[in-house]
N, C-alpha and C positions, 0 to 999 in steps of 0.2 A: 093579713096583708092581701091586698087585692091582686088578681092575676096580672102578670106583667106581659108585655108584648114580647114576641119571639125575638125582636131586634135587641132587646136588653137582657134576655134571660141566658144565662151561662149554663146553668144546671137545672134540669126538670126531672122530678120524680113523680111518677103517676102510679097509684094503687099498688105500692110496693108491699109485698109480704115476704117474709123469710121464715121458713119452717124447719126446725131441726127435729130429727127423730131421736127420742130418748127412750130406748127400750120399746114398750108398747104404747108410750105416750108421745105426744108432740108438743114442742115448744115453739110458740109463735113469737119469734124475736122482733119482727116487724109486722104490724097489723093494719094494712091499708093506708100507707103513708103517702100523702101528696105534698109536694114541696117544690118551690121555685127559688133559686138563688140567682141574684142579678150580677151582671159584670160590674166589678168595682165595689162590691159590698164587702163588709166585714161582719161575718156571722159567727155567733157562738152557739154551739149545740151542747146542751147541758142535760145532765140526768145522773142518777145514782147507778151503781153497778147493776147490770141486768135490765136497765131501762130500754135498751135498744139503740143507744147512741153509738156504740162501737160497731154494731152490725151495719148501721147506716153509714158510718165512716168507710167501711169496706166497700159499700156500694158506690159511694161518691168518689172513692179512689180507684174504681175499677179493678178492685182486688177480688171481688166476689159477685156473684149473680143472684138476683132475687128469685124466690120460688115462683112468684108471679108478679107482674108489673113491668114498668119500663124505667130506665134511666137514660137520659139524654144529656150529654156533655159536649158543649160547644158545637151543638148541632148534629152530634154523632150518637146513634143508638148503640150503646156499648154491648147491649145483649146480642146484637147481630154480628159482632166481631169474632173472628178466630183468635186463638190464643196468641199467635205471633203478632197479628195486627194490634191486638189489645195491649200487649207489652210495649210496642212502639208508641202507641197512643199515650200510655201512661208516661213514658219517658219525655215526651214532647209537650204534654198538656198539663200534667199535675206535678207540683213540687211537694215532696213529703218531708215533714219535720216530726221527729219523734222524741219521746220523752227522754230516752237514754242516749240521745245524740247519734249513735251508730257511726262513729268515725273510726277509721283505720288507724291504729295507734302508731304504726311505723312510718306513716306517710305525713307530709307536711299539710298545713292548712290549705295551701294552694292546690296540692294534688288531691286532697279529699274533695275539695269543691269541684275540681275539673273531672272527677271520676265519672259521674253519670254521662258526661258528654262523650266519653270514649265509647259508650254503648250504642250510640246513634249510628245509623247507616244511611249515608256515609258519615264517617266521624267528622267531628267539628274541627276544622283546620286551625282556628284560633281559639281552642279550648283554654289554654293558659291565660290568654288575655280576657276572655269571658270570665274565667274564674277570678282573675285579679279585680275585675270591674265589680264582681259580686261581692268580694271581700271589702272593697272600698264602700259599697253601698251600705254594709252593716258596720262600718267603722273599724275594720280590722286590716287595713292595707299594710300597716306596719307589722303585722303578725303572720304574713303569708308563709314564711319559712319555718314557723314553729310547729312542732308536733303537738297533738292534743294533750299529752302529759305535761307540756310546758305552758298550758293555757288553763285559766280558771274555768269553772263550770259555765259561767255566763258567757265567756269567750267561746267555749266549745259549742254552746247552743247557737251562738252567732255564726260560727263556721257552718254549722248544720243548716241554718237559715240561708246562708250564702250558697251552699250546695243546692238547695231547693230552688234558689233564684237564678242560678247560673244559665240554665237552659231556657230562660224566658218563658215559664209555664203560664197557662191561662189562669191557674188557681193554685194557692198555697193551702195545703191541707195539713194542720198541725194537731197531732195527737197528744193531749196533756203536755204541751211544750214546756210548762214550768214545773212539772211534777218532781224533777230531780234538782230543783234550785231553791235557794233560800229566798225569803220574802222580798228583800231588796233587789236581788238579781231578777226575780220574777217580774217586779215592777219595770225594770229596765227593758226586759225582753218584750213585755207587752206594749211598752211605749214604742219600741222599735217597730212592732207589728202595726201600730197605729201610723207610724211615719210612712211605712211601706204602703199601707192602704191609701194614704193621702196622695201617694204617687200613682194611684190607679190600679194597684194590684188586688185582685180579689183574694180574700182570706177567709178560711173556715177553720175555726178552732173547736176541738172536741175536748170537753172539760167536765169535771164534776164540781168545780169550785166556782161559786158566785162572784168572787173577787176577780177571777179571770174573765169571766163572762161580762163583767162590767165595762171592759174596754171595747166591746163590740158595738156595732150600730144596731144590730138585731139579735135577740136572744130567743132561741127555740128550745122548749123543754120537752124532754121525753119521759114517758112512764109507761111501763108494760107494753112497749113496742108501738106506742102511739104518741103523736104530738098533742100535748095538753096545753101548751101555751106558745104562742108565736107573736112576739111584740117588738116594736121599735124600742130601743134603749134610750129613753129621754135623758137619763143622767150619765152619759158616757164618761168613764174615768179619764183623767188626764194626768 
């Protein structure tokens, strides 16, 4: 993919390396990665275990720092941020979706979705309304008062997606979002992500499944810490 202008680039990675010490040896989890992700894109990052995709996810989510290189997200060099500023940046810029949903079992869907908004400073005054809007966006307006144990796996993942959306992030970062779901529910969740992307939301999915990557507009494949393929997906699943 050609270099994009700064006006449309949401995330820029330059010369990323991540080296872990393993006794007397070193493991190069990322090895000179250069990557741009555009505003409004739906990107899948795919690779087997140990390929480097999860390490990259931690960089894109501002959860870890590279050994060398730079990550710029929404115009901010995250390597230059102190820990408190970085935490605030994550809260307002990145919506996280996890394989295991990470919902609080004793709280309703509405309260689960509103939770990240409570950590903002100042706190969001209309957090409940924003949470309700997010639940409506994923088709669960009528399940707002239900606890996770009263919801199916697919519904729980929709609540998790709503939680990620509630704060109007710049990007949704989904880590194996269908890993705990059956094939039919996985299809529904990926179709939902396509719908959200069609509304202008930038989405990055980390996966090891080609069936999941098929829903993205662009597929980036990792192996041994390097990008080995970066292609537009001509046959996007529908």
